[in-house]
Backbone as a ProteinNet text record, in pm:
[ID]
protein_1_A
[PRIMARY]
VVWADSYKVGCAVQFCPNVAHFICNYGPGGNYPTWPYSRGATCSACPKDDKCLNNLC
[TERTIARY]
66	20.7	45.8	89.8	152.9	60.3	109.5	65.7	62.3	-13.9	-45.2	112	212	331.5	465.8	440.2	517.1	585.3	726.1	760.5	885.3	922.2	1050.7	968.8	1035.1	1012.7	1112.5	1117.8	1240.2	1163.2	1216	1159.3	1231.2	1134.4	1206.4	1155	1204.3	1145.4	1278.7	1206.2	1220.5	1183.6	1306.4	1159.1	1207.2	1074.3	1108	1087.5	1071.7	1060.2	892	819.2	666.6	594	636	591	704.6	656	750.5	701.2	758.8	787.4	808.6	719.6	713.8	705.9	768.9	758	839.8	718.9	801.5	808.3	856.1	925.5	908.4	789.5	767.4	809.5	849.5	902.2	848.4	800.8	849.6	760.4	740	668.7	532.6	410.9	318.3	244.9	125.9	52.9	-46.3	-68	-172.4	-186.8	-341.8	-420.5	-501.3	-430.2	-531.2	-552.7	-620.3	-661	-486.9	-490	-373.4	-331.7	-442.8	-461.1	-511.8	-485.1	-485.3	-600.9	-719.7	-870.4	-792.8	-922.7	-855.6	-899.3	-952	-1013	-921.3	-941.2	-870.6	-755.7	-626.2	-503.3	-504.2	-549.9	-494.6	-375.8	-262.5	-178.3	-78.7	-90.7	21.3	113.2	252.3	346.2	306.1	381.9	321.4	363.7	478.1	505.2	440.7	341.1	281.1	132.7	58.4	-72.9	-96.2	-281.9	-341.6	-440	-402	-466.1	-531	-621.5	-706.5	-750.2	-745.7	-768.9	-668.3	-540.7	-349	-268.9	-186.9	-64	-2.4
-114.4	-0.5	164.2	208.8	338.6	425.4	512.9	566.1	734	823.3	975.5	1057.1	977.1	1076.9	971.5	858	793.9	875.9	892.2	939.4	884.7	769	696.8	582.6	476.4	371.2	296	173.7	115.3	-38.8	-115.2	-205	-338.9	-435.1	-573.8	-645.2	-741.2	-861.6	-932.9	-1101.4	-1233.5	-1303.9	-1309.9	-1427.3	-1550.7	-1661.3	-1757	-1851.8	-1953	-2053.8	-2044.8	-2008.6	-2021.9	-1874.3	-1815.1	-1679.2	-1574.4	-1445	-1358.7	-1238	-1284.1	-1179.3	-1077.2	-950.3	-829.9	-802.6	-713.1	-627.6	-510.1	-426.8	-299.7	-220.9	-163.3	-111.3	82.1	69.4	234.4	302.6	429.3	504.1	663.9	711.7	648.5	502.4	437.4	320.3	370.5	289.9	314.3	381.6	377	444.5	342.6	215.3	101.4	137.1	127.4	138.2	230.6	319.1	447.6	439.8	515.8	564.9	551.2	533.2	508.1	722.1	781.1	884.2	1004	1136.3	1222.6	1280.5	1340.1	1368.8	1547.5	1580	1709.2	1758.4	1855.3	1915.4	1877.1	1822.4	1761.4	1864.9	1796.3	1854.7	1938.4	1996.9	2079.1	2070.4	1971.2	1950.7	1960.7	1968.1	2004	2051.5	2038.3	2138.3	2287.9	2398	2510.7	2528.2	2457.6	2447.8	2361.2	2263.2	2172.3	2203.1	2121.5	2163.2	2024.4	2076.4	1996.7	1944.8	1760.4	1732.9	1591.5	1539	1461.4	1454.6	1559.3	1536.8	1509.5	1462.9	1491.9	1566.5	1568.7	1657	1636
8.8	3.5	-10.3	-95.1	-74.8	-14.3	107.8	237.7	163.4	228.4	153	165.9	334.9	338.3	240.2	160.5	128.8	29.3	16.3	-101.3	-169.6	-90.5	-160.5	-199.5	-282.3	-323.5	-380.1	-407.3	-451.7	-466.8	-577.5	-659.2	-670	-747.8	-740.4	-814.2	-927	-962.9	-995.2	-971.8	-956	-1059.4	-1140.7	-1277.1	-1230.4	-1231.6	-1220.2	-1348.1	-1337.8	-1439.7	-1489.9	-1416.7	-1456.4	-1419.8	-1340.1	-1261.1	-1249.2	-1244.5	-1174.4	-1057.6	-964.6	-865.4	-797.5	-820.8	-828	-661.6	-638.8	-474.3	-468.7	-415	-379.2	-252.9	-218.7	-92.7	-52.5	33.4	13.6	165.1	150.6	239.8	282.9	348	522	528.4	619.3	629.5	662.2	644.1	672.3	777.5	785.3	909.3	982.2	947	988	1116.3	1190.7	1114	1013.1	1059.2	977.6	833.5	744.3	652.6	569.9	420.6	352.1	276.9	303.5	235.8	314.5	279.5	351.1	328.7	424	374.9	352	239.3	213.6	109.5	31.8	-141.8	-235.5	-326	-428.2	-464.9	-458.1	-484.2	-392.8	-296.7	-204.6	-137.2	-144.8	-47.4	-203.8	-282.1	-418.7	-390.5	-403.7	-421.7	-436	-453.8	-497.6	-679.8	-689.8	-813	-906.9	-864.2	-930	-970.6	-1109.5	-1119.3	-1110.6	-1099.8	-1071.4	-1199.8	-1254.3	-1373.9	-1326.8	-1388.2	-1336.6	-1178.5	-1085.3	-908.5	-887.3	-973.3	-880.9	-924.8	-853	-824.6	-962.2
[MASK]
+++++++++++++++++++++++++++++++++++++++++++++++++++++++++

């Protein structure tokens, strides 16, 4: 799960004969058991120089 405060990501893949396993680690770590997102108006937390497109920063 990607958390609202996550800004780092590291991913890897391991190929096996009949399957590929993908894993990603996000940082900082999650804040389980709370919500993975921050509540607020759409794009209200976008950095100053970012644009809001399709409700995403």
